[in-house]
C-alpha positions in Angstrom: 29.9 98.6 -92.7 27.1 101.0 -92.9 25.7 102.9 -89.9 22.8 105.2 -89.2 22.8 108.1 -86.9 26.0 109.7 -88.1 25.8 113.5 -87.7 27.5 114.1 -91.0 24.7 112.1 -92.8 27.1 110.2 -94.9 26.4 106.6 -95.9 29.6 105.6 -94.1 30.3 107.4 -90.9 33.1 109.8 -90.6 35.6 109.6 -87.7 34.2 112.6 -86.0 30.8 110.9 -85.7 32.0 107.5 -84.6 30.2 107.8 -81.2 26.8 107.7 -82.8 27.1 104.5 -84.8 24.4 101.9 -85.1 24.9 99.0 -87.4 22.1 98.4 -89.9 20.8 94.9 -89.2 18.2 94.9 -91.9 19.6 95.2 -95.4 16.2 96.2 -96.8 16.6 99.5 -95.1 19.5 100.3 -97.5 17.2 100.3 -100.5 19.6 99.5 -103.3 21.6 96.5 -104.5 25.0 98.2 -104.7 24.9 99.5 -101.1 23.5 96.1 -99.9 26.3 94.3 -101.8 28.9 96.6 -100.3 27.6 95.9 -96.7 27.6 92.2 -97.2 31.0 92.1 -98.8 32.5 94.4 -96.2 31.0 92.1 -93.5 32.5 89.1 -95.2 35.9 90.7 -95.5 35.8 91.6 -91.8 34.8 88.0 -90.9 37.6 86.5 -93.0 40.3 88.9 -91.7 39.1 88.3 -88.1 39.3 84.5 -88.5 42.7 84.8 -90.2 44.0 86.8 -87.2 42.4 84.3 -84.8 43.4 81.0 -86.6 46.4 82.2 -88.6 46.7 81.3 -92.3 45.5 77.7 -91.7 43.2 77.7 -94.7 46.1 78.2 -97.0 48.8 76.7 -94.9 47.2 73.7 -93.2 49.1 72.0 -90.3 48.6 68.5 -91.7 48.5 66.9 -88.3 45.5 64.7 -89.1 44.3 65.7 -92.6 46.9 64.9 -95.2 45.0 66.1 -98.3 45.6 69.3 -100.2 44.3 72.7 -99.3 41.4 72.5 -101.7 40.3 69.2 -100.4 40.4 70.6 -96.8 38.3 73.6 -97.8 35.8 71.3 -99.6 35.5 69.2 -96.5 34.7 72.3 -94.4 32.1 73.3 -97.0 30.6 69.8 -96.8 30.4 70.1 -93.0 28.7 73.6 -93.2 26.2 72.3 -95.7 25.4 69.3 -93.6 24.7 71.6 -90.6 22.6 73.9 -92.8 20.6 71.0 -94.1 19.9 69.6 -90.6 19.2 73.1 -89.2 22.1 72.8 -86.7 23.5 76.3 -86.9 24.6 77.9 -83.6 23.5 81.3 -82.4 27.0 82.7 -82.8 27.5 81.1 -86.2 26.5 82.5 -89.6 26.7 79.4 -91.9 25.9 81.4 -95.0 28.8 83.9 -94.3 31.1 81.0 -93.4 30.2 79.2 -96.7 30.9 82.4 -98.7 34.2 82.6 -96.9 35.2 79.1 -97.9 34.1 79.7 -101.5 36.2 82.9 -101.6 39.2 80.8 -100.3 38.5 78.3 -103.1 38.6 81.1 -105.7 41.9 82.4 -104.2 43.5 79.0 -104.5 42.1 78.2 -107.9 43.4 81.6 -109.2 46.8 80.8 -107.8 46.8 83.9 -105.6 48.0 81.9 -102.5 
């Protein structure tokens, strides 16, 4: 993640300047695609790792208590649910549907490539 206010004036703050971090909320402030892409992908990675710690490896190793389909069908179902919420404008304040959708699409790619 990128921060402003670092005393070392680096794009990514150094450990010594960690007290003066402020996350950039407006990607336009970055000014170039590569930096913007890095911020978004770093945020996505952080979200996916956080959810994996919170829920375990359930996307790749579903419990199968109610849903008996395969992993890809389960992820497709989650994508359908997110798209339905997006279409009906039902996103919660603490939910980022776009990031969640990207996460599920990354999971699809991981499964389709046979990585998990």
